[in-house]
N, C-alpha and C positions, 0 to 999 in steps of 0.2 A: 485427820484433824490438822489444823494449823493454829498458831496463836503466839501471843507474846507474854502472857502471864503464866503463873505456875499453879493454879488450882482450877478445878472443873469449870464448866461442864464437859461432858463427853458425848460423842455421837454414837448412836446404836440403832440401826434399823428405823422403825417408825417412831421411835421415841428418842429423847435426849436424856442422858443420865447426868444428873447434876450432883456434884459432891461438895460438901462443906466439912472439912476435917474428915472424921470417920463416918459421917452421916451420908447416906446415899438416897436419892429420890429419883423417880422416873417422871419426866415432864412430857406430857403429850400436847402437841400444838398442831391442830388440824390432822391431815392424813398423809402428807408427803413422806417419802423415804429420805431421811436426812443423810447428806453425803459428806459434809465437811463443816468444820467449825473454826472460828477465829476468836481468841480470847484477848481482848485489848486492855483489860483492867480487871481487878478482882470483882468488880460489880457491873461489868459490861462485856457482852459477848454477842457474836453473830453466828447463825447457823444457816446453811443453804441446802436445798434439796431438790426433789423432782417437782413437776407441775408448776415451775416458775416461782416457787415459794422460798422466801427468806424470812428469818425470824431474828429479832434483836432483843437482847436482855439489857434492860436499864432499870436501875433502882429496884431490882428484885423481881421485875415483871417482864414476861416474854410478850412481844407484840409481833403478830404475823403480818407479812406484807407480800406483794407480788413484784418480782423484778423483771419477768418476761413470760408471757403467756405460753404455757406448754413446754418451757425450756427446762433442762436439767443442769443445775449448777455443778461444776466439777470441783471448785474450791472457792475460798473467799478470803480476802484481806480487807482490813478496815483501818482507817486512821482518822479518829474523830468522827466528823460528819461525812467523810468520803469512804466509799467501799467499792471493791472490784470483784466481779464474779465472772470467770471465764466459762464459756459453754463449749462449743466446738467450732471447727471451720473458721478460725480466726476471729471469732466474735467475743467481745467482752461487754458485760453490762456494768455500768458505773452509776453509783449514787453520788450526785453532786447537787448542792443547793436544794436538797430534799426531794429530788426527782431522779428516777431510774431512766437511763437512756442506753441504747445499744450503740456500741462503737466497733467498727470493723476497719482497723488500720490497713492501709494498702500494703504495708510491709508484711502483714500476716495473711495475705490473700491466698497463698498456696500452702498454708500451714494449719495444723490442728492446734488449738490452745489447750493447755493442761494445767497442772498444779502451779501455784505461784507463792512467792513470799517477797515482801517489800519492806524496807526500812521507812519509806515514805511514798506518797503518790508520785514522786519524781525520782524514785530509785526502786524499781520493781523488777524482779527476775521471774520469768515464767518458762515452763516447758513448752516450747513452740515447735514441736516436731513436724517434719515435712510429711506430706501425705503419702509419699512413696514409702514402701516397706523396706526393711533391711538396711536402713541407714542409721548412723550414729545420732543420738538425740541432740537437739539444739536447745540451748538455753538462751532465750531472748531477754534483752535488757532494755527497759524504758527509762530514759534519763530526764523525762519531762518534756522533751522535744522530739527525740528520735529513738528508733529501735536499732539495736545492734545484736549480732548473733554469734554465739560461741559454741562450737561443736565439741562433743566428747569424742574419744578415739574409738570406742567400741559401739556397735549397734545395740540398741536396747530401748528401755522405757523408764521414765522418771515417774515414780508413784507419789513422792512426797518431798516437800522442801520446807526448811525452817532455818532460822538464823538468830543471832543475838545482836548483830550490827551490820553495817554496810560491808565490812571486811571480814565477816565470819558467817558464811551461809553454807548450808549443807543440802545436798540432793541425793536421794536414794531411790533404788528401783531394782531393775534386773537387766542383765545382758541377754542377747539372743545368740545361742550357740548351736552348733550342729546337733548336739544331743542335749536336750533340756535347757534350763535357764538358770543362770547364776546371779550372784549379787553384783550390784553396781552402786558405788559410793563416790561422790565427788564433792570437793570443797572449794569455795571461793574465798581468797585471802585479800581481796581488794584490787588485785592485779591480774590474777589468772585463775582458771579452774584447773584443779589437779585431781586425778583419780586416786582413791585410797583403797588399800588392801584391807579386808576384814576377815576374821576367822570363821567363815561359814560358806557353804555352797548353796544356800537357799535364797530364794527371792526375798527382797526386802519390801516392806509395806509402809513404814512410817519412820520419821526422824524428828527428834525434839532436842533443843539445846536448853539445858537446865540453867537456873539462875547462877550456879557456881561455874558454868562453862562446860560442864560434863555433857557429852553428846550421847543420847540414847537412841538406839535403832531397833525396830522390831521387824519380824518377818514370818515366813512360813515355818511349820513344824517346830513351833515353840522357840524360834530364834529371838534372842534378846541380847543385844550387845551394848557395852558401856565403854567409853573411851574419849579420845581426843585426836588431834591431827597426828600425834606421835604413834599411838597404838590403841587397839580395841581388845577387849576380852569378853568371853562368853559369860553371861549371867544365867543362873538357873531360873527357869520360867515354866508356866503351865504348858502342856502339850496342846497343839492345835495351831491354827492360823492366828497370829497376834496382829490384828489389823491396825491397832493404834497403841502408842505408848505415851505415857504422860508422867514426867517427874514432878512430884509435889513439893511444896515449900518445906515440908518437914523432913525431906530426905527420902521418903518412901517413893515407890513407883507403882503406877496403875497401868494395867494393860487390858485391852478389849480382846477377848478370846472368841474366835469363830463368829464374831459379830453379835454374840448373844449374851456373853458373860463379862462382867467388869470385875477384875480381880486386883487386889492390892498386896504388895509385898508385906509380909508380917514384920520383918525387921529391915533396917536400913541395909541395902545391898552393899 
């Protein structure tokens, strides 16, 4: 999941879970597997999935559209009437002036496109990893005219990005080690990316920055972390793969467990 607001909906398999306070409903739109979501306002959201399908929530109604025939969207960002959906092999689908078009920047010709987050269409960060394996992940930045690339120090993969502003962006995923895979967390402060140590050895799946600036990170084996650039601590959570985390406006936290269950903290963590 990606997004800018602090209340549902959530992505889960063939359905979208939409929350309103303590109320939860399952929304079924067509048959695609939904992969990611962007919440741009309390009453507007986007979801992207397989089979080239994208859905938009406006004024309480979901509308299904096609962004690219047979494509699988990796992630989505939207700013008003413009939206970006990366697929693979350096291809990005963009909605501009009401029309979806495919964009293959020359700068991304030898790269895979991955998850993204942007403060605006002229300030977008994307995981643009090279096609060769075993290399540190690159984070590509689009400034409205050109792409630039920033490499992390350890080889690995970025699974999720989220931020609160142009100078506060987080990326999480996992490193590739000789034995197993460990956590990877990086933060952009407006000038540079720095890698952050967290109290877990598990792979990480999602990151969200709450309205109060608290950073929430989920991962495998019930990993749930809460903190900021200074330090993180472990929060008790359900066992299983926490594929998504979502801090709500009331201070509670929702997590998607094993891609099948949506669970909410009973009390404020």
